[in-house]
BAFI-3210 file (N, C-alpha, C; in Angstrom, 3 decimals, decimal comma, padded with zeros to 6 digits):
// residues 206
n [1|2|3|4|5|6|7|8|9|10|11|12|13|14|15|16|17|18|19|20|21|22|23|24|25|26|27|28|29|30|31|32|33|34|35|36|37|38|39|40|41|42|43|44|45|46|47|48|49|50|51|52|53|54|55|56|57|58|59|60|61|62|63|64|65|66|67|68|69|70|71|72|73|74|75|76|77|78|79|80|81|82|83|84|85|86|87|88|89|90|91|92|93|94|95|96|97|98|99|100|101|102|103|104|105|106|107|108|109|110|111|112|113|114|115|116|117|118|119|120|121|122|123|124|125|126|127|128|129|130|131|132|133|134|135|136|137|138|139|140|141|142|143|144|145|146|147|148|149|150|151|152|153|154|155|156|157|158|159|160|161|162|163|164|165|166|167|168|169|170|171|172|173|174|175|176|177|178|179|180|181|182|183|184|185|186|187|188|189|190|191|192|193|194|195|196|197|198|199|200|201|202|203|204|205|206]
n.u [-040,854|-041,141|-038,939|-038,980|-037,743|-038,496|-038,687|-036,009|-035,033|-036,242|-035,305|-033,986|-031,185|-029,842|-027,836|-024,471|-021,658|-018,644|-019,506|-020,514|-020,403|-023,193|-024,056|-022,745|-023,835|-026,499|-026,204|-025,285|-027,437|-029,282|-028,222|-028,361|-031,119|-031,862|-030,725|-032,040|-034,627|-034,379|-033,857|-036,281|-038,014|-036,983|-037,440|-040,206|-040,716|-039,643|-041,317|-043,741|-043,086|-042,597|-045,137|-046,467|-045,142|-045,870|-048,582|-048,439|-047,256|-049,294|-051,183|-049,871|-049,724|-052,410|-052,968|-051,314|-052,563|-055,030|-054,130|-053,058|-055,404|-056,764|-055,077|-055,347|-058,076|-058,090|-056,502|-058,114|-060,391|-059,217|-058,498|-061,048|-062,189|-060,531|-061,073|-063,801|-063,648|-062,329|-064,261|-066,307|-065,090|-064,729|-067,420|-068,299|-066,709|-067,667|-070,338|-069,940|-068,816|-070,986|-072,876|-071,506|-071,391|-074,147|-074,793|-073,224|-074,434|-077,004|-076,349|-075,371|-077,686|-079,227|-077,764|-078,119|-080,899|-081,045|-079,651|-081,374|-083,620|-082,499|-081,983|-084,619|-085,589|-083,959|-084,934|-087,591|-086,961|-085,745|-087,914|-089,724|-088,295|-088,214|-090,953|-091,503|-089,813|-090,977|-093,477|-092,738|-091,635|-093,904|-095,504|-093,923|-093,960|-096,663|-096,889|-095,385|-096,995|-099,315|-098,343|-097,695|-100,258|-101,443|-099,914|-100,627|-103,346|-103,299|-102,028|-103,892|-106,014|-104,962|-104,836|-106,316|-109,803|-110,129|-107,635|-107,465|-109,364|-108,148|-105,848|-107,131|-107,981|-105,490|-104,732|-106,414|-105,386|-102,794|-103,566|-104,641|-102,315|-100,874|-102,548|-102,260|-099,589|-099,806|-101,177|-099,259|-097,401|-095,369|-096,565|-096,379|-096,835|-099,299|-101,689|-101,092|-100,445|-102,836|-104,507|-103,262|-103,753|-106,497|-106,613|-105,337|-107,185|-109,404|-108,334|-107,867|-110,433|-111,531]
n.v [-158,001|-160,186|-162,144|-165,074|-166,965|-169,598|-169,674|-169,379|-171,773|-173,607|-172,956|-173,890|-174,643|-174,659|-177,331|-177,511|-178,390|-178,670|-176,943|-175,204|-176,617|-178,433|-179,125|-177,341|-174,993|-175,383|-175,623|-173,081|-171,517|-172,428|-171,395|-168,670|-168,421|-169,038|-166,872|-164,791|-165,364|-164,982|-162,283|-161,330|-162,146|-160,616|-158,121|-158,174|-158,339|-155,903|-154,183|-154,783|-153,894|-151,206|-150,493|-150,868|-148,953|-146,692|-146,711|-146,289|-143,763|-142,318|-142,612|-141,288|-138,770|-138,165|-138,151|-136,027|-133,971|-133,996|-133,367|-130,800|-129,481|-129,767|-128,277|-125,759|-125,396|-125,381|-123,121|-121,187|-121,443|-120,706|-118,055|-116,988|-117,473|-115,868|-113,359|-113,225|-113,324|-110,913|-109,130|-109,743|-108,987|-106,242|-105,538|-106,141|-104,353|-101,931|-102,066|-102,029|-099,486|-097,904|-098,549|-097,567|-094,836|-094,328|-094,891|-092,937|-090,621|-090,942|-090,841|-088,231|-086,772|-087,520|-086,350|-083,658|-083,480|-084,035|-081,844|-079,781|-080,497|-080,254|-077,502|-076,584|-077,601|-076,164|-073,610|-073,904|-074,406|-071,983|-070,259|-071,334|-070,927|-068,128|-067,542|-068,771|-067,311|-064,797|-065,358|-066,045|-063,636|-061,967|-063,242|-062,891|-060,123|-059,823|-061,088|-059,314|-057,044|-057,976|-058,447|-055,807|-054,639|-055,964|-054,943|-052,212|-052,378|-053,326|-051,195|-049,143|-050,024|-049,627|-046,900|-043,817|-042,776|-040,103|-039,392|-041,399|-040,691|-038,442|-039,544|-041,078|-039,351|-038,614|-041,114|-041,633|-039,908|-041,004|-043,460|-042,875|-042,060|-044,457|-046,014|-044,838|-045,425|-048,164|-048,585|-047,837|-049,855|-052,829|-055,401|-058,050|-057,805|-056,761|-057,953|-058,606|-056,057|-054,809|-056,096|-055,311|-052,563|-052,484|-053,448|-051,453|-049,393|-050,335|-050,285|-047,526|-046,507|-047,656]
n.w [-155,788|-153,164|-151,243|-149,461|-146,621|-147,128|-149,920|-150,553|-149,590|-151,263|-153,694|-156,825|-158,845|-162,146|-163,619|-164,743|-166,564|-164,815|-162,825|-159,753|-156,385|-155,631|-153,030|-151,355|-152,240|-151,521|-148,767|-148,133|-148,949|-147,172|-144,810|-145,346|-145,572|-142,969|-141,579|-142,824|-142,071|-139,323|-139,304|-140,315|-138,285|-136,196|-137,229|-137,315|-134,595|-133,768|-135,145|-133,907|-131,371|-131,895|-132,695|-130,280|-128,781|-130,200|-129,615|-126,887|-126,927|-128,159|-126,189|-124,108|-125,258|-125,404|-122,694|-121,979|-123,370|-122,078|-119,522|-119,961|-120,715|-118,298|-116,642|-117,825|-117,410|-114,617|-114,135|-115,325|-113,717|-111,299|-111,854|-112,327|-109,817|-108,261|-109,371|-108,771|-105,992|-105,499|-106,462|-104,677|-102,286|-102,751|-102,942|-100,328|-098,878|-099,902|-099,091|-096,326|-096,064|-096,921|-094,941|-092,700|-093,348|-093,347|-090,672|-089,410|-090,388|-089,324|-086,587|-086,491|-087,128|-084,949|-082,885|-083,542|-083,202|-080,457|-079,454|-080,206|-078,697|-076,157|-076,121|-076,239|-073,808|-072,059|-072,565|-071,644|-068,974|-068,189|-068,562|-066,703|-064,331|-064,305|-064,113|-061,649|-059,961|-060,214|-059,103|-056,471|-055,643|-055,746|-053,859|-051,609|-051,348|-050,876|-048,402|-046,870|-047,032|-045,777|-043,180|-042,493|-042,476|-040,296|-038,142|-038,267|-037,675|-035,031|-033,841|-034,232|-032,644|-030,137|-030,012|-028,815|-029,351|-030,316|-031,268|-033,099|-034,978|-036,014|-037,088|-038,884|-040,855|-041,841|-042,658|-044,795|-046,674|-046,990|-047,901|-050,397|-051,652|-051,576|-053,166|-055,671|-056,102|-056,232|-058,654|-060,475|-060,168|-061,118|-063,442|-062,522|-059,766|-059,351|-058,496|-055,833|-054,763|-055,161|-053,399|-051,069|-051,171|-050,870|-048,272|-046,840|-047,298|-045,888|-043,341|-042,982|-043,103|-040,857]
ca.u [-041,086|-040,584|-038,360|-039,109|-036,784|-038,938|-038,294|-034,586|-034,776|-036,765|-034,729|-033,159|-030,326|-029,501|-026,517|-023,601|-020,368|-017,651|-020,171|-020,226|-020,857|-024,594|-024,241|-022,318|-024,841|-027,693|-025,867|-025,216|-028,806|-029,949|-027,731|-028,945|-032,541|-031,988|-030,438|-033,126|-035,790|-034,138|-034,035|-037,719|-038,617|-036,575|-038,147|-041,599|-040,711|-039,439|-042,546|-044,730|-042,666|-042,847|-046,586|-046,817|-044,638|-046,739|-049,818|-048,126|-047,054|-050,622|-051,819|-049,206|-050,144|-053,780|-052,868|-050,746|-053,623|-055,995|-053,480|-053,011|-056,772|-057,061|-054,325|-055,999|-059,353|-057,787|-056,070|-059,303|-061,206|-058,513|-058,645|-062,443|-062,403|-059,826|-061,859|-065,045|-063,297|-062,063|-065,548|-067,024|-064,422|-065,085|-068,829|-068,391|-066,126|-068,588|-071,493|-069,507|-068,679|-072,327|-073,470|-070,823|-071,876|-075,530|-074,780|-072,688|-075,459|-078,061|-075,829|-075,310|-079,060|-079,670|-077,110|-078,803|-082,199|-080,834|-079,290|-082,598|-084,441|-081,846|-082,229|-086,021|-085,705|-083,348|-085,881|-088,676|-086,429|-085,580|-089,260|-090,296|-087,592|-088,657|-092,312|-091,430|-089,224|-091,996|-094,498|-092,177|-091,524|-095,244|-095,963|-093,141|-094,499|-097,981|-096,681|-094,950|-098,166|-100,206|-097,735|-097,836|-101,671|-101,702|-099,298|-101,431|-104,609|-103,018|-101,708|-105,131|-106,809|-104,360|-104,915|-107,608|-110,708|-109,895|-106,396|-107,714|-110,031|-107,162|-105,005|-107,939|-107,903|-104,163|-104,673|-107,043|-104,421|-101,731|-104,166|-104,697|-100,965|-100,534|-103,342|-101,626|-098,355|-100,208|-101,538|-098,021|-096,513|-095,212|-097,695|-096,236|-097,230|-100,547|-102,710|-100,725|-100,569|-104,263|-105,039|-102,706|-104,444|-107,812|-106,421|-105,077|-108,419|-110,224|-107,695|-108,075|-111,862|-111,838]
ca.v [-159,391|-160,508|-163,478|-165,588|-168,038|-170,833|-169,569|-169,637|-173,205|-174,376|-172,496|-174,887|-174,056|-175,595|-177,954|-177,420|-179,066|-177,923|-175,898|-175,170|-177,806|-178,241|-179,236|-176,090|-173,963|-175,645|-175,281|-171,622|-171,008|-172,724|-170,431|-167,358|-168,480|-168,936|-165,494|-163,934|-165,638|-164,320|-160,835|-161,078|-162,247|-159,441|-156,970|-158,265|-157,977|-154,458|-153,518|-154,898|-153,012|-149,829|-150,276|-150,676|-147,647|-145,672|-146,686|-145,610|-142,341|-141,747|-142,522|-140,205|-137,507|-137,909|-137,761|-134,679|-133,064|-133,909|-132,643|-129,394|-128,957|-129,669|-127,140|-124,547|-125,258|-124,992|-121,719|-120,370|-121,454|-119,909|-116,642|-116,606|-117,421|-114,687|-112,191|-113,211|-112,969|-109,476|-108,452|-109,919|-108,150|-104,846|-105,357|-106,117|-103,090|-100,854|-102,168|-101,563|-098,029|-097,311|-098,683|-096,634|-093,487|-094,201|-094,812|-091,632|-089,621|-091,101|-090,327|-086,775|-086,269|-087,715|-085,318|-082,393|-083,526|-083,921|-080,461|-078,981|-080,825|-079,664|-076,056|-076,379|-077,830|-075,027|-072,505|-074,177|-074,258|-070,555|-069,675|-071,792|-070,241|-066,728|-067,502|-069,122|-066,174|-063,742|-065,779|-065,942|-062,214|-061,432|-063,802|-062,250|-058,774|-059,961|-061,353|-058,062|-056,160|-058,517|-058,168|-054,376|-054,391|-056,420|-053,985|-050,985|-052,655|-053,367|-049,835|-048,359|-050,440|-049,049|-045,426|-043,253|-042,479|-038,774|-039,478|-042,344|-039,960|-037,578|-040,387|-041,604|-038,398|-038,753|-042,438|-041,560|-039,284|-041,990|-044,554|-042,416|-042,109|-045,864|-046,524|-044,370|-046,199|-049,530|-048,570|-047,726|-050,981|-053,810|-056,313|-059,256|-057,594|-055,986|-058,598|-058,495|-054,657|-054,477|-056,557|-054,461|-051,284|-052,626|-053,603|-050,119|-048,612|-050,775|-049,827|-046,102|-046,214|-048,161]
ca.w [-155,427|-151,865|-151,136|-148,108|-146,345|-147,772|-151,322|-150,617|-149,389|-152,399|-154,959|-157,523|-159,878|-163,229|-163,510|-165,901|-166,387|-164,049|-162,049|-158,311|-155,671|-155,236|-151,576|-150,744|-152,563|-150,702|-147,378|-148,030|-149,037|-145,897|-143,842|-145,679|-145,234|-141,519|-141,187|-143,304|-141,214|-138,037|-139,518|-140,454|-136,944|-135,418|-137,788|-136,851|-133,173|-133,673|-135,586|-132,811|-130,282|-132,337|-132,634|-128,876|-128,361|-130,811|-128,836|-125,620|-127,216|-128,372|-124,878|-123,383|-125,855|-124,959|-121,290|-121,951|-123,797|-120,977|-118,435|-120,346|-120,599|-116,865|-116,110|-118,324|-116,698|-113,238|-114,165|-115,593|-112,499|-110,300|-112,222|-112,092|-108,369|-107,771|-109,784|-107,994|-104,614|-105,483|-106,585|-103,414|-101,277|-103,045|-102,588|-098,866|-098,414|-100,262|-098,195|-095,001|-096,127|-096,971|-093,610|-091,797|-093,671|-092,894|-089,204|-089,028|-090,663|-088,317|-085,319|-086,597|-087,022|-083,568|-082,076|-083,825|-082,543|-079,009|-079,150|-080,279|-077,532|-074,989|-076,153|-075,860|-072,361|-071,378|-072,659|-070,694|-067,624|-067,922|-068,426|-065,439|-063,241|-064,287|-063,566|-060,238|-059,262|-060,160|-058,149|-055,127|-055,312|-055,474|-052,585|-050,547|-051,179|-050,261|-046,969|-046,236|-046,928|-044,752|-041,870|-042,249|-042,141|-038,914|-037,215|-038,269|-036,969|-033,592|-033,392|-034,202|-031,480|-028,923|-030,084|-028,353|-030,471|-030,908|-032,062|-034,194|-036,037|-036,640|-037,932|-039,987|-041,946|-042,444|-043,302|-046,114|-047,586|-047,300|-048,701|-051,786|-052,197|-051,822|-054,297|-056,910|-056,290|-056,617|-060,065|-061,265|-059,842|-062,215|-063,677|-061,719|-058,380|-059,348|-057,674|-054,422|-054,353|-055,105|-052,117|-050,006|-051,201|-050,246|-046,830|-046,290|-047,301|-044,762|-042,101|-042,848|-042,802|-039,510]
c.u [-040,379|-040,087|-038,420|-038,033|-037,190|-038,571|-036,809|-034,280|-035,226|-036,144|-033,816|-032,390|-030,030|-028,072|-025,763|-022,294|-019,408|-018,304|-019,791|-020,809|-022,289|-024,795|-023,835|-023,324|-026,056|-027,437|-025,851|-026,608|-029,575|-029,516|-028,333|-030,416|-032,741|-031,754|-031,571|-034,380|-035,635|-034,343|-035,515|-038,408|-038,276|-037,308|-039,606|-041,706|-040,558|-040,686|-043,630|-044,386|-042,928|-044,324|-047,054|-046,360|-045,477|-048,053|-049,597|-047,936|-048,391|-051,351|-051,218|-049,608|-051,571|-053,806|-052,322|-051,789|-054,649|-055,429|-053,414|-054,398|-057,165|-056,362|-054,965|-057,324|-059,133|-057,341|-057,250|-060,191|-060,561|-058,664|-060,074|-062,733|-061,734|-060,600|-063,141|-064,771|-063,016|-063,355|-066,332|-066,421|-064,755|-066,532|-068,999|-067,851|-067,070|-069,817|-071,137|-069,366|-070,043|-073,015|-072,834|-071,287|-073,299|-075,603|-074,258|-073,729|-076,597|-077,604|-075,764|-076,717|-079,593|-079,045|-077,786|-080,152|-082,063|-080,455|-080,516|-083,480|-083,852|-082,075|-083,671|-086,221|-085,080|-084,270|-087,039|-088,203|-086,307|-086,931|-089,887|-089,637|-088,044|-090,062|-092,312|-090,845|-090,233|-093,072|-093,990|-092,052|-092,886|-095,771|-095,216|-093,648|-095,867|-097,849|-096,244|-096,126|-099,109|-099,637|-097,863|-099,272|-101,966|-101,112|-100,110|-102,741|-104,383|-102,729|-102,969|-106,001|-106,263|-104,489|-106,269|-108,463|-110,418|-108,656|-106,586|-108,385|-109,050|-106,243|-105,768|-107,910|-106,557|-104,028|-105,305|-106,082|-103,329|-102,247|-104,249|-103,316|-100,547|-101,287|-102,716|-100,331|-098,658|-100,534|-100,285|-097,059|-096,418|-096,376|-097,616|-096,707|-098,557|-101,578|-102,401|-100,885|-102,019|-104,871|-104,545|-103,405|-105,801|-107,674|-106,176|-106,337|-109,313|-109,653|-107,954|-109,513|-112,209|-111,346]
c.v [-159,686|-161,942|-163,894|-166,631|-169,364|-170,826|-169,848|-171,124|-174,040|-173,977|-173,591|-174,196|-175,120|-176,114|-177,804|-178,143|-178,111|-176,738|-176,004|-176,396|-177,579|-178,299|-177,929|-174,972|-174,145|-175,295|-173,781|-171,010|-171,260|-171,742|-169,050|-167,321|-168,352|-167,502|-164,549|-164,124|-164,955|-162,809|-160,480|-161,128|-161,022|-158,190|-156,956|-157,861|-156,478|-153,697|-153,588|-153,949|-151,548|-149,518|-150,049|-149,318|-146,511|-145,550|-145,970|-144,107|-141,656|-141,581|-141,380|-138,834|-137,147|-137,486|-136,340|-133,642|-132,866|-133,113|-131,145|-128,748|-128,786|-128,469|-125,829|-124,300|-124,806|-123,528|-120,784|-120,287|-120,615|-118,417|-116,157|-116,497|-116,188|-113,418|-112,078|-112,821|-111,474|-108,677|-108,538|-109,051|-106,677|-104,562|-105,257|-104,797|-101,932|-100,856|-101,657|-100,041|-097,343|-097,393|-097,702|-095,201|-093,284|-094,078|-093,455|-090,549|-089,709|-090,562|-088,804|-086,160|-086,410|-086,670|-083,966|-082,344|-083,372|-082,495|-079,551|-079,231|-080,216|-078,152|-075,747|-076,552|-076,684|-073,811|-072,671|-073,963|-072,777|-069,869|-070,056|-071,084|-068,790|-066,603|-067,793|-067,970|-065,030|-064,074|-065,636|-064,481|-061,608|-061,946|-063,153|-060,834|-058,808|-060,222|-060,086|-057,105|-056,625|-058,259|-056,696|-054,018|-054,794|-055,455|-052,699|-051,177|-052,671|-051,967|-048,971|-048,730|-049,822|-047,507|-044,947|-042,866|-041,147|-038,803|-040,390|-041,634|-039,065|-038,376|-040,953|-040,677|-038,477|-040,088|-042,435|-040,965|-040,271|-043,136|-044,168|-042,466|-043,536|-046,439|-046,102|-045,128|-047,624|-049,601|-048,545|-048,863|-051,933|-054,768|-057,511|-059,073|-056,860|-056,592|-058,435|-057,074|-054,228|-054,897|-055,685|-053,121|-051,352|-052,758|-052,265|-049,278|-048,999|-050,263|-048,341|-045,744|-046,649|-047,194]
c.w [-154,106|-151,863|-149,687|-147,872|-147,004|-149,253|-151,492|-150,482|-150,587|-153,742|-155,545|-158,653|-160,943|-163,079|-164,830|-165,594|-165,700|-163,306|-160,570|-157,670|-155,214|-153,733|-150,875|-150,992|-151,688|-149,237|-147,173|-148,064|-147,740|-144,824|-144,078|-145,311|-143,727|-141,034|-141,606|-142,466|-139,854|-138,156|-139,626|-139,091|-136,094|-135,900|-137,333|-135,387|-132,987|-134,099|-134,507|-131,659|-130,636|-132,292|-131,197|-128,360|-128,940|-130,048|-127,506|-125,822|-127,428|-127,043|-124,060|-123,934|-125,449|-123,494|-121,153|-122,343|-122,686|-119,813|-118,733|-120,237|-119,132|-116,246|-116,543|-117,607|-115,264|-113,176|-114,391|-114,367|-111,398|-110,585|-111,964|-110,599|-107,769|-108,111|-108,976|-106,547|-104,500|-105,572|-105,276|-102,317|-101,497|-102,660|-101,073|-098,321|-098,709|-099,361|-096,800|-094,983|-096,133|-095,606|-092,628|-092,057|-093,171|-091,377|-088,734|-089,246|-089,655|-086,962|-085,340|-086,456|-085,596|-082,643|-082,276|-083,129|-081,031|-078,613|-079,203|-079,061|-076,263|-074,942|-075,760|-074,365|-071,565|-071,409|-071,699|-069,252|-067,256|-067,732|-067,089|-064,255|-063,140|-063,686|-062,066|-059,425|-059,121|-059,142|-056,723|-054,698|-054,953|-054,139|-051,408|-050,278|-050,508|-048,769|-046,234|-046,031|-045,825|-043,355|-041,505|-041,850|-040,702|-037,895|-037,133|-037,510|-035,459|-033,046|-033,295|-032,995|-030,187|-028,891|-029,593|-029,535|-031,107|-031,795|-033,262|-035,355|-036,774|-037,561|-039,121|-041,170|-042,650|-043,190|-044,668|-047,127|-047,979|-048,147|-050,151|-052,423|-052,499|-053,002|-055,606|-057,174|-056,697|-058,082|-060,916|-061,003|-061,025|-062,245|-062,782|-060,319|-058,265|-058,439|-056,199|-053,938|-054,264|-053,812|-050,974|-049,961|-050,565|-048,736|-046,164|-046,246|-046,109|-043,453|-041,893|-042,490|-041,414|-038,505]
res [m|k|i|t|p|l|d|m|r|r|q|e|f|g|r|k|m|r|g|i|d|p|d|e|v|e|t|f|l|e|m|v|a|d|e|f|e|a|v|i|k|e|n|t|t|l|r|d|r|i|s|g|l|d|s|q|v|a|t|f|r|e|m|e|k|t|l|q|e|t|i|l|t|a|q|k|a|r|d|e|a|k|s|e|a|l|k|q|a|e|f|i|i|r|e|a|e|l|k|a|e|r|w|i|e|e|a|r|q|e|v|v|a|l|r|r|e|l|a|t|l|k|g|h|k|a|s|f|i|a|k|l|r|s|l|l|n|s|q|s|e|l|l|n|i|l|e|l|d|e|e|e|l|l|q|e|k|r|t|p|p|a|e|r|e|q|r|g|e|q|g|e|t|s|t|d|e|r|s|s|s|t|v|s|a|p|t|g|r|s|s|a|d|g|r|g|g|e|t|f|r|h|s|g|s|g]
***
């Protein structure tokens, strides 16, 4: 049973002979009621304050929970970003390595191709020089033969007919010897020597 300050003020006591002073009892009850009322008000105030504090604590706890979740989310995002950055860096490095290997291989193949082409060009150059040297040698020999023919013709014109006939017989013999030497000459000078042989034959018959 709860007793309120109003119950204290309205409480009545029975009267007996030689009992206590009713005024003092009423005054005391009034004082007790006032104190009890003050205690109730203070208790109500404290309860309201505690309720407010509980609400604030709940709010703080909710904020703490949200903050913890935010921190966890940020850490997770940071870890994921770090992992993704590492993966991206590894991918970029691998791509760069593959490109470098491909470029090196292409450069190596190009060097090999250039070396082959250079060797082919050197072969063509050597062949061309050999052919040109052979041609120059044959032309030089042909010029020597032609100059020799002209000298023999001039000499024959200056020789008397009798001596010319005698030399003609000797010329035929020398022509045969030259013809045999022309047949045994190298292939590169066959055309030039052939012409020279025919020139000598004409000179001997003349």
